[in-house]
ZAMARGU-4260 file (C-alpha; in steps of 0.2 Angstrom, whole numbers, plus 5000, padded with zeros to 4 digits):
<rodrens>
0) 5209/5752/5111 | 5198/5744/5123 | 5200/5725/5123 | 5185/5713/5122 | 5180/5705/5139
5) 5184/5687/5142 | 5166/5681/5138 | 5167/5689/5121 | 5185/5683/5118 | 5179/5665/5122
10) 5165/5667/5109 | 5177/5673/5096 | 5189/5659/5098 | 5175/5646/5096 | 5169/5654/5079
15) 5170/5642/5065 | 5181/5644/5050 | 5167/5644/5038 | 5159/5657/5027 | 5145/5667/5035
20) 5138/5683/5042 | 5143/5691/5059 | 5133/5704/5069 | 5140/5715/5082 | 5128/5722/5096
25) 5131/5736/5109 | 5127/5736/5127 | 5108/5740/5124 | 5107/5725/5113 | 5105/5735/5096
30) 5114/5729/5081 | 5128/5741/5077 | 5137/5732/5062 | 5134/5717/5051 | 5148/5710/5040
35) 5151/5695/5029 | 5167/5684/5029 | 5175/5669/5019 | 5182/5664/5036 | 5171/5670/5051
40) 5185/5666/5064 | 5199/5675/5055 | 5188/5690/5050 | 5181/5694/5068 | 5199/5691/5076
45) 5205/5704/5064 | 5195/5717/5074 | 5204/5712/5090 | 5222/5710/5083 | 5224/5725/5071
50) 5235/5739/5078 | 5233/5751/5064 | 5214/5753/5063 | 5206/5769/5059 | 5198/5780/5072
55) 5180/5775/5066 | 5184/5757/5067 | 5191/5759/5085 | 5175/5768/5090 | 5165/5753/5083
60) 5176/5740/5092 | 5174/5749/5109 | 5155/5748/5108 | 5154/5729/5104 | 5146/5720/5119
65) 5141/5704/5110 | 5141/5695/5094 | 5131/5683/5084 | 5135/5674/5068 | 5126/5664/5054
70) 5135/5650/5044 | 5131/5649/5026 | 5137/5638/5012 | 5146/5650/5001 | 5154/5667/4999
75) 5139/5672/4988 | 5126/5666/5001 | 5136/5677/5014 | 5135/5692/5002 | 5116/5690/4999
80) 5112/5687/5018 | 5123/5702/5023 | 5114/5713/5010 | 5097/5708/5016 | 5101/5710/5035
85) 5108/5727/5032 | 5092/5733/5023 | 5082/5726/5037 | 5091/5732/5052 | 5101/5748/5045
90) 5115/5746/5057 | 5124/5763/5062 | 5141/5758/5057 | 5137/5749/5040 | 5140/5758/5023
95) 5126/5769/5018 | 5120/5767/5000 | 5114/5784/4995 | 5101/5779/4982 | 5083/5779/4987
100) 5074/5782/4970 | 5060/5773/4962 | 5065/5769/4944 | 5054/5766/4929 | 5051/5750/4920
105) 5043/5747/4903 | 5030/5734/4903 | 5022/5723/4890 | 5006/5719/4898 | 5000/5700/4897
110) 4984/5702/4888 | 4976/5700/4871 | 4983/5714/4860 | 4996/5719/4873 | 4999/5737/4878
115) 5016/5744/4881 | 5019/5757/4894 | 5030/5765/4907 | 5027/5761/4925 | 5036/5763/4942
120) 5026/5748/4949 | 5032/5731/4947 | 5017/5719/4948 | 5020/5700/4947 | 5005/5697/4935
125) 5014/5687/4921 | 5018/5703/4911 | 5035/5707/4904 | 5045/5721/4913 | 5061/5728/4905
130) 5072/5739/4916 | 5072/5747/4928 | 5079/5762/4919 | 5090/5773/4930 | 5087/5787/4918
135) 5068/5792/4916 | 5072/5802/4901 | 5080/5786/4892 | 5064/5777/4896 | 5053/5790/4888
140) 5064/5790/4873 | 5061/5772/4871 | 5042/5773/4873 | 5042/5787/4860 | 5052/5777/4848
145) 5040/5762/4850 | 5025/5773/4848 | 5032/5780/4832 | 5036/5763/4825 | 5021/5753/4830
150) 5003/5760/4832 | 4999/5750/4847 | 4984/5752/4858 | 4984/5763/4873 | 4966/5760/4879
155) 4961/5748/4894 | 4947/5739/4884 | 4946/5720/4889 | 4949/5714/4871 | 4946/5695/4866
160) 4940/5687/4850 | 4922/5686/4856 | 4921/5705/4862 | 4929/5710/4845 | 4918/5700/4834
165) 4902/5705/4844 | 4904/5723/4838 | 4904/5730/4856 | 4917/5743/4853 | 4919/5758/4841
170) 4935/5766/4835 | 4941/5780/4845 | 4951/5797/4841 | 4968/5788/4842 | 4963/5777/4827
175) 4957/5793/4817 | 4973/5802/4820 | 4984/5787/4815 | 4990/5782/4832 | 4981/5765/4834
180) 4978/5751/4822 | 4960/5748/4830 | 4962/5730/4836 | 4945/5733/4845 | 4935/5732/4829
185) 4946/5719/4820 | 4956/5731/4809 | 4972/5720/4813 | 4973/5702/4818 | 4981/5696/4834
190) 4995/5687/4825 | 5000/5702/4815 | 4999/5713/4831 | 5010/5700/4840 | 5023/5702/4827
195) 5025/5721/4832 | 5026/5716/4850 | 5040/5704/4846 | 5049/5719/4838 | 5046/5729/4853
200) 5054/5715/4864 | 5070/5716/4852 | 5071/5735/4854 | 5069/5734/4873 | 5083/5720/4874
205) 5094/5731/4863 | 5093/5720/4848 | 5091/5733/4835 | 5099/5724/4821 | 5085/5711/4821
210) 5072/5725/4821 | 5080/5733/4806 | 5081/5716/4797 | 5062/5713/4799 | 5058/5731/4793
215) 5069/5730/4778 | 5061/5713/4773 | 5043/5721/4775 | 5048/5736/4765 | 5054/5725/4751
220) 5038/5715/4751 | 5027/5730/4751 | 5037/5738/4737 | 5037/5722/4726 | 5018/5722/4728
225) 5016/5740/4723 | 5010/5745/4741 | 5020/5761/4741 | 5012/5769/4756 | 5015/5754/4767
230) 5033/5753/4760 | 5036/5772/4764 | 5030/5769/4782 | 5043/5755/4784 | 5056/5767/4777
235) 5051/5780/4790 | 5052/5767/4804 | 5069/5762/4798 | 5075/5780/4799 | 5068/5782/4816
240) 5078/5766/4822 | 5094/5772/4814 | 5092/5789/4821 | 5090/5781/4839 | 5104/5769/4836
245) 5116/5784/4831 | 5112/5792/4848 | 5117/5777/4858 | 5135/5774/4863 | 5140/5761/4851
250) 5155/5750/4855 | 5158/5734/4846 | 5143/5723/4841 | 5154/5708/4846 | 5151/5713/4864
255) 5134/5706/4867 | 5129/5706/4885 | 5142/5713/4898 | 5142/5723/4914 | 5156/5736/4917
260) 5160/5742/4935 | 5173/5755/4940 | 5178/5761/4957 | 5184/5777/4965 | 5186/5782/4983
265) 5191/5794/4996 | 5192/5794/5015 | 5174/5795/5018 | 5165/5790/5002 | 5166/5776/4988
270) 5159/5778/4971 | 5154/5765/4959 | 5149/5767/4941 | 5140/5754/4931 | 5138/5752/4912
275) 5127/5739/4904 | 5132/5734/4886 | 5119/5724/4875 | 5122/5720/4857 | 5137/5733/4856
280) 5128/5748/4864 | 5128/5756/4881 | 5110/5754/4886 | 5111/5759/4905 | 5122/5770/4915
285) 5121/5772/4934 | 5132/5778/4948 | 5131/5776/4967 | 5139/5784/4982 | 5143/5773/4997
290) 5146/5782/5013 | 5159/5773/5023 | 5155/5772/5042 | 5171/5762/5047 | 5187/5756/5038
295) 5181/5745/5023 | 5192/5735/5010 | 5188/5742/4993 | 5186/5724/4987 | 5171/5722/4999
300) 5164/5738/4994 | 5164/5734/4976 | 5156/5717/4979 | 5142/5726/4989 | 5139/5738/4975
305) 5140/5725/4961 | 5126/5715/4970 | 5116/5730/4974 | 5116/5737/4956 | 5114/5721/4947
310) 5099/5718/4958 | 5092/5735/4955 | 5093/5734/4936 | 5089/5716/4935 | 5105/5711/4926
315) 5110/5693/4923 | 5125/5696/4912 | 5138/5682/4913 | 5153/5693/4911 | 5158/5708/4922
320) 5172/5720/4918 | 5181/5727/4934 | 5196/5737/4938 | 5201/5724/4952 | 5193/5708/4958
325) 5179/5709/4971 | 5181/5699/4987 | 5165/5688/4982 | 5163/5677/4967 | 5146/5676/4959
330) 5140/5659/4954 | 5140/5658/4935 | 5148/5675/4932 | 5166/5678/4925 | 5175/5693/4932
335) 5188/5701/4919 | 5201/5714/4921 | 5203/5720/4903 | 5221/5725/4898 | 5218/5731/4880
340) 5206/5732/4866 | 5187/5737/4866 | 5184/5730/4884 | 5198/5741/4891 | 5191/5756/4882
345) 5174/5752/4890 | 5182/5751/4908 | 5190/5768/4904 | 5173/5775/4899 | 5166/5769/4915
350) 5181/5776/4925 | 5178/5793/4917 | 5160/5793/4922 | 5164/5789/4940 | 5177/5802/4941
355) 5165/5816/4934 | 5152/5810/4947 | 5164/5811/4961 | 5170/5828/4956 | 5151/5834/4955
360) 5147/5827/4972 | 5163/5835/4980 | 5158/5852/4972 | 5140/5850/4979 | 5147/5846/4997
365) 5159/5861/4996 | 5145/5873/4992 | 5135/5867/5007 | 5150/5869/5018 | 5152/5888/5013
370) 5142/5901/5022 | 5125/5898/5014 | 5118/5916/5017 | 5134/5924/5010 | 5134/5912/4995
375) 5115/5916/4992 | 5119/5935/4993 | 5133/5933/4980 | 5122/5923/4968 | 5108/5937/4970
380) 5121/5951/4966 | 5127/5941/4951 | 5111/5936/4944 | 5103/5953/4946 | 5118/5963/4942
385) 5118/5973/4958 | 5132/5985/4962 | 5133/5979/4980 | 5128/5963/4990 | 5110/5965/4996
390) 5113/5962/5014 | 5097/5972/5018 | 5082/5969/5007 | 5065/5977/5009 | 5049/5973/5000
395) 5032/5982/4999 | 5015/5975/4995 | 4997/5983/4995 | 4982/5975/5002 | 4964/5982/4998
400) 4953/5967/4996 | 4936/5973/4988 | 4942/5991/4990 | 4940/5991/5009 | 4953/5996/5022
405) 4967/6000/5011 | 4984/5995/5019 | 5002/5991/5014 | 5016/5981/5022 | 5035/5982/5022
410) 5045/5966/5026 | 5064/5967/5029 | 5076/5953/5026 | 5094/5954/5032 | 5107/5942/5025
415) 5093/5932/5017 | 5083/5929/5033 | 5067/5938/5039 | 5070/5951/5052 | 5052/5951/5059
420) 5055/5965/5072 | 5058/5977/5058 | 5042/5973/5048 | 5031/5988/5046 | 5012/5990/5042
425) 5004/6006/5035 | 4986/6013/5034 | 4985/6021/5017 | 4980/6039/5021 | 4979/6050/5006
430) 4972/6038/4993 | 4953/6036/4990 | 4948/6019/4984 | 4958/6005/4977 | 4972/6013/4968
435) 4988/6002/4969 | 4999/6014/4960 | 4995/6029/4971 | 4995/6019/4987 | 5013/6012/4983
440) 5019/6030/4980 | 5012/6036/4997 | 5019/6021/5007 | 5037/6021/4999 | 5038/6040/5002
445) 5032/6039/5020 | 5044/6024/5024 | 5060/6032/5018 | 5056/6050/5023 | 5055/6043/5041
450) 5071/6032/5038 | 5080/6048/5033 | 5073/6059/5047 | 5078/6046/5060 | 5095/6041/5052
455) 5091/6023/5051 | 5099/6011/5039 | 5094/6011/5021 | 5091/5995/5011 | 5103/5988/4998
460) 5088/5982/4987 | 5070/5987/4987 | 5058/5974/4980 | 5040/5980/4974 | 5026/5968/4972
465) 5020/5972/4955 | 5025/5977/4937 | 5029/5993/4929 | 5015/6003/4936 | 5019/6000/4954
470) 5038/6001/4951 | 5036/6018/4942 | 5026/6024/4957 | 5039/6019/4970 | 5053/6027/4959
475) 5043/6043/4959 | 5044/6043/4978 | 5063/6039/4978 | 5066/6054/4966 | 5056/6066/4978
480) 5068/6060/4992 | 5084/6061/4982 | 5087/6042/4984 | 5084/6037/4966 | 5101/6029/4960
485) 5107/6027/4977 | 5097/6011/4981 | 5093/5997/4969 | 5075/5994/4966 | 5065/5982/4955
490) 5047/5976/4953 | 5042/5957/4953 | 5026/5954/4943 | 5016/5939/4950 | 5009/5931/4935
495) 5025/5926/4925 | 5037/5930/4939 | 5044/5944/4928 | 5057/5956/4935 | 5056/5974/4930
500) 5070/5987/4932 | 5066/6006/4931 | 5076/6010/4915 | 5072/5994/4906 | 5057/5993/4893
505) 5057/5974/4893 | 5056/5962/4909 | 5071/5952/4915 | 5067/5934/4915 | 5077/5922/4927
510) 5076/5903/4926 | 5063/5895/4938 | 5077/5887/4948 | 5087/5903/4950 | 5092/5907/4968
515) 5089/5926/4965 | 5071/5922/4959 | 5067/5910/4973 | 5073/5923/4986 | 5063/5937/4978
520) 5048/5926/4977 | 5050/5921/4996 | 5052/5940/5001 | 5037/5945/4990 | 5026/5930/4997
525) 5031/5935/5015 | 5026/5953/5012 | 5009/5947/5005 | 5006/5936/5020 | 5010/5950/5032
530) 4999/5962/5023 | 4984/5951/5021 | 4985/5946/5040 | 4985/5965/5044 | 4971/5968/5032
535) 4960/5954/5039 | 4962/5960/5057 | 4956/5977/5051 | 4941/5970/5043 | 4936/5960/5058
540) 4939/5975/5069 | 4929/5986/5057 | 4915/5973/5057 | 4914/5973/5076 | 4915/5992/5078
545) 4902/5995/5065 | 4889/5982/5070 | 4890/5976/5088 | 4898/5992/5094 | 4882/6001/5088
550) 4871/5992/5101 | 4867/6002/5116 | 4871/5992/5132 | 4883/5980/5124 | 4901/5983/5129
555) 4918/5977/5122 | 4918/5962/5133 | 4901/5956/5127 | 4907/5959/5109 | 4922/5948/5112
560) 4912/5934/5121 | 4899/5933/5107 | 4912/5933/5093 | 4923/5920/5102 | 4908/5909/5104
565) 4899/5911/5087 | 4914/5916/5076 | 4905/5930/5065 | 4891/5943/5066 | 4881/5934/5053
570) 4880/5918/5064 | 4876/5929/5079 | 4861/5936/5069 | 4854/5919/5067 | 4854/5914/5086
575) 4839/5914/5097 | 4838/5924/5113 | 4841/5908/5124 | 4857/5904/5114 | 4863/5922/5116
580) 4859/5922/5134 | 4870/5907/5138 | 4885/5918/5133 | 4881/5936/5139 | 4865/5934/5150
585) 4847/5937/5146 | 4846/5956/5147 | 4860/5959/5135 | 4854/5944/5124 | 4837/5953/5122
590) 4846/5969/5117 | 4856/5960/5103 | 4842/5950/5097 | 4830/5965/5096 | 4843/5975/5087
595) 4846/5963/5073 | 4828/5958/5071 | 4822/5976/5071 | 4835/5979/5058 | 4828/5965/5047
600) 4810/5971/5049
</rodrens>
């Protein structure tokens, strides 16, 4: 391991023994690492004195050319400053938190007759924000529950006592279908509306028992006053709350506001799971992956993750359950390593979650390390029930836009990748007009008749762009050539992405995220693109040959010059002799001008 130079050693020896943050710079002056320390001098000296450092740490040490430090008042301040500086400078050798999502909030808007809605934008306008929710599905469930319980407004009307009394507004469809209480026309007073908003707050805080108590009281009052319809509505609301509550992970109602963190690591990554417990229920779950760039103590990594996640979910819990103590204490927060009871069970639940997450991430990485092409072929073979791996796939598509210049294309994919040198294009010769079925039969026959004659490689899978009709036509050609049953063939219908096999009456449907379906769609789209390009060139050439080529005295070079300048024959028709002469000379310009204008006359 290379030693620090004398200048750097002197700087290290002069470091204070205070909490702070240190920054390492390389020879170019770039920050390559930022760290925090309870004791700056001891921490930085540890890089110089350790003999059992990992290879990654040795690489970092060998690149250190300078260091700077910032003294702070406490360990918590050091953690906060380190976190902010890492986010700002993104040093190469710092841990990488793999979590760049934007999470949803539920907002209670600060306005008369408040709206309640989900948003991914946090705006400091005095409104109340709950979350963020690391599961968008969970946030949607909460919003649906709130809408079913309380008929709150969703419109953007600027409601205030004067505007409501003035009669400026009319009830909308939401009121008529029973989704809104119509505060815009005074159907409900603001005081009563705000009672509902208070219940919404309790739900979002996880305090469902308070909501249940209020609903029970209202149901009794309505029932005692013989308002049975309103009492029934309260009963339905109670059932909705209890149904939602039954789907939550309930622990003990005595555990009111607690955060739970568990930790797992391997050589390259650390994983931290978070559970948030409010009023006895798990209301938030989140797991992060930390990529370790150098050797890091697990206590430091856990402290980093706790700070990051609590900041993300806006948690202010005073109690945190942990498997071991982090290296930084948070002001006003008590760390607890539970040994038994409900809190121990909560920590074990978090540990199971982080273990599943780690296993899933490792599985994903192992799949990426495999030969992706071979893996895709295995998946296609499995999903389509093919007899062999489809190393060579060929796809056919017809192009006869507006019934002109009927052509077809054949694209070839080898091991999942396009083999463009083997693409083929065809003029349809024996079919008159736009007959896709007959065209397909002709092209497939011609393609494989030639392959057999020349002894070339046959495909493992033929893909036909189209449904039953096109597939039947292609199968007829294979039967004529004695190839049917020797090569797998299918049709892919564009509208619903349905797959048709020759002997099946009903289509075969794959999931939209299926590897086989995505590959077939890619091949089909490539055949379509290749065919359309060929067809477009033919139409352009046909237009040139049939119009400009008919003018006596105008050669190929003049045609190309005119089309290059004016882009189309229609635009050439509109030009004056002078404009044409600038491109092909006055004599030829007169010939072109007279030809088109005589034609018009």
